N, C-alpha and C positions, 0 to 999 in steps of 0.2 A: 755439907758440900764445900763450904768455904774452908773448913779445917782440912779436908782431904787435899784440896788443891794446894794450900799453903804448905802442908806437910810434904807434898811432893816437891815443891820448890826448895824447901829446906834440905830435903834428901839429896837433891841434885848437887848442892854445894859440897856434900860429903862424898859424892861419887863421881867427881869430874873425870876420873880415869875410865869410867864405863862409857864405851862408845854408844852414841845414839843410833837408832836404826835410820837408814837412809829413807827420807820421806819425800814425797812429791808435793811441792808447796807452790801456791800461787800468791804473789804479793800484789796488792792493789792499794789505792789510797784515794784521797780527794784533792791532793795538791799538785799532781803531775810528777814529772821527773825531778827528783830532789836529791840532795845529799843524803837524807835519811833513807830513802829507798835504795840508793846505790850501796850504801854501807850495809844495810840489812841483807841485800842480795849477796854481797861478797862474804859476809860472815856466815850465812847459811850454807853457801857453796863450800866454804872452807871447812865446815863441820860435816860435809859429806852429803848434803841434801841436793836434790834436783829441783831447780827453782825457775819459775816463769814470773816475769813482771808484766802486769797489764794495768796501766794507769791512764787517767784522762789526759788529753792533749794539753789543756789549759788548767790552771788552778780553779777548782770547783768547790771551794770551801763553802759550807752552809747550804749546799744543795740537797742534803738529806737523802731521801730515797727517790728523788726525782728521776723519771725515765722519759725519754722522747720516743713514744710508740710510733711505729710505722712511718718513720722518717728516714729515708735513705741517707747514708753518710756520704756526702759529696767531697771532692778534693778540698784540701785545706785552703782557706782564704788568707791565713797568716801562719807563721811558724809556730810550732808548739813551744811550750815553756822550756827554757834552756836548750832550745834547738834540738829537741828530741826528734822532730821531723820538720822539713822545710815546707813553705807555702807551695801549693800545687801537688804535694804528695797526696795519696789516697786518704779518705777520711778515717781509715783504720788500717793498721799494719805494723810491721816491724820498724823499730826506731832506726833512723838513718844517721844519727849523730855519730861521727867517727869514734871508734874505740868501744862501741857497744856491741855486744854479741846478739845473736838471733833470739836470745832469751827475753829480750825487752820489746814490749808492744805498747802502742798508744791507741787511744780511741777518742775521736772528736765528739765527745758526749759527756754524760754525767758520770759520777763515780760508780754507781751501780751498773751502768752500761759497760764500763771498763772491767768491772769485776766479772760480769757475766760473759764478756768476751774471753777473759782468761779461763773461765770454767768450761764454757760451752764449745769454744773453738780451739784456743791454744792448748789447753790441757787435753782435750779429746784427741787432737792431732799428735801430741807428744806421748801421752800415756795410754790412750784408748779408754780412759775412764776419768772420773772426777778426781781432783787432787785429794791428798790425805789431810791437807790443812790449808786454810786461807788466812793470811795475815794481812790486815788492813792498816797501813801506816808504815813507819811511825809518822803520825801527824806532826806538823810544825806548830805546836801549841796543844795544851791539854784539852781533852773533852771530858769535862766533869760536871755532874749535876744535870739539870734539865736540858742543858744545851745539847745533850746527846741526841735529842729528838731531831735536831736540824743537822746533825753531823753526817756527812757522807762517809767518814771513816767508820762510824758505828753502823750506818745503814748497810754498808757493804757486808758487814758481818751478819746482820740479820738475814739478808738474802741468801748468803752462803749456808747459814745454819738451817734455814728453812728447806734447803736442798738435802739436809742431813750431813753436811760437811762440817767438821770441826772448824771453828773460826774464832779469831781473836783480834780485837781492835787494839792498836798500839798508838799511844799519843805521848809526845815528848814536850820539852820546854821550847819556848820561842828562841832560846839560844842555840837551837839546832838548825835554824834557817840557813840555807846555803846560798851560794851564788853560782855563776857559770862553771866554776871549778868543781863543784859538787864534792867538796872535800872538807866539810866542817868536822873538826876533830870530835865534837860532842856527838855527832851522828854515829861514829864508830863505837863510842862508849855505850850508847843506847842499844845499838845492834848487838853488841856482845852480851848484854843482859837479856835481850830477847832470845838469843840462842840458848842461854842458860835455862830460860823458862821452857822452851821447846824440849830441851834435854830432860828437864824435870818431869814433864808430862810423859815423855817417852819411857822413862825409867819405870813409871808406875803403870803404863798402859800394857806392857808386855806384848807388844806387837799389835794390839787392838787399836780401836779408834782413840785418838788423843783426848777427846772429851765425850761425855755422854750425849746421846742424841737429845736435841732440844736445849742444850746448854752452850752458851758462848761467853766470852770474857771481854770486859772492858778494862784495859791495863793502862795506867797513866804514870809516867815517870816524872819525878820532880825536876825543877830547874837545876838544882844542885844534887848531883848523883853521889858525891863523896859521903859515905856514912849512911846512905839510904838503905833501908831494909825492905823486904817484901812483906806487905801487910794486907790481910783481908779487909775489904771495905764494901760499902753499898752505895749505889748511886744516890739514894737518900733524898732528903728534902732541903738541905742547905746548898745554896748555889753561890760558889765563889764568883761566878760571872753573872751579871744581870743583863738581860736583853729586854729592851723596851722601845716603844715607838714614841718619838718626841716631835713636837711641832717645830723646834729649832735645834738642829744638831750643833750649830755653831755656839750655842750657849752651854754645852756640856763639855766636861773634861775630855771624854772620848772623842767628841767631834772636833774640838780644838786640836787634839793630838793628830787628827787626820787632816788638818788644814782647812776646816770649815769655819774657823773663828771669824766673826763679823758677817757671816752669811746666814740669812734667815731661811733655812731650808729644812723641810721636814724629812724624817726617815727613821730607820732603826739604828740604835746605837748599842754597843756592848761595853759595859764598864765593870769595874770591880765592885763587889758587894761590901759596903762599909759596915754592915751590921754583924755583930759577933754571933757565932753559932751558939745554940742552946747546948746544955750538957748532953742531952740525948742524941745530938747530931755528931758527936765526936768520932763515930765510926763511918761517917759519910766520906766518900772519896774526895770531896772538895777540901776536907780537913786533913785526912790521911796524907793526901798528895802534897801537902806543904813541905814535908821533909822525907816521906817514904814513897815507895812504889805501891800504888793502890791497885788491888786486884778485885774487881767487882764481877760477880756472877750474874749473867743476864739470862732471861728466858727468851725463847724464840717466838716472835709474833705477838699477838695481842690477847690470846686466850688467858682467862683468869683461872684461879684454883676452883676446885669442886665446891668448896663451902660457899664461896661467893656466888657461884652459879645457882646453887640450891636456894640461897637467900632471895635472889632475883626471881626465881621460878615461883617461890611462895608469894612474893608481892604481886606477880602477874598471873596468879593461879586462876583467876576468873577470865583471863584472856587467852592464855596459852592452851593449845590442844594437847591432849594426852597421847 
């Protein structure tokens, strides 16, 4: 599977003159309205795709697959990130920031809620069916290693793929963070590469689904894009980022960088892993992503393979009913 996908990406580089089919695409993320999202929307539209953007009102990084069930979305108590909508606007709707088209929507909720709004409401009204593709991101910072469990960027993809919709998580370097202008030049570079990937998958799909059912991708762009190649990877066991609970955030490098120095406050911190990877971890996305674009193939949901199930059935043979 890895080889087939990467072969398709390589093929796209050789057939840039072949036009991609126009696809119906929903973009979501966990950061809200960002330079990355705006750049990806513009690049996809320029390539001929029909695109809807549905993102959280506020930055929701680290919320994973969280959902607020059965809670009505009331008017906004404060403006959305980068003034996507003003205080007092409805809890969900079209962005009201000047210059944005009716293709842009916000949801005062979690990343998955924004993704589901894009699929269940916006896409249904626009196309009368589910989108051909859900792109989550590009995130402002990579999602590599076990941190994907807490990533809204990746959880968006899991929910979409569970609906049978081809879905890809995109994450870029922290150098793509934007400001109110939403015009970080690095965002445009990442967006152009993402469009190349969609074209590559399109070339091989011959009008069918862009990815096999039950398969999604976690794609991470390195901080430095010059000279980066597309490479197959796996989420793996090496974690470039370490997440741990500490009794004193002010005593850690990550805590001091966030202004907690001198404060004895407990909490979760995220820091770089100082341990070198083992030789067998060289294909992990945390390693590949240091200089190349890592493409990791993910399964949908939690189901394990048949061999693992059979092994557990044998261990519980005296308990399980036939």
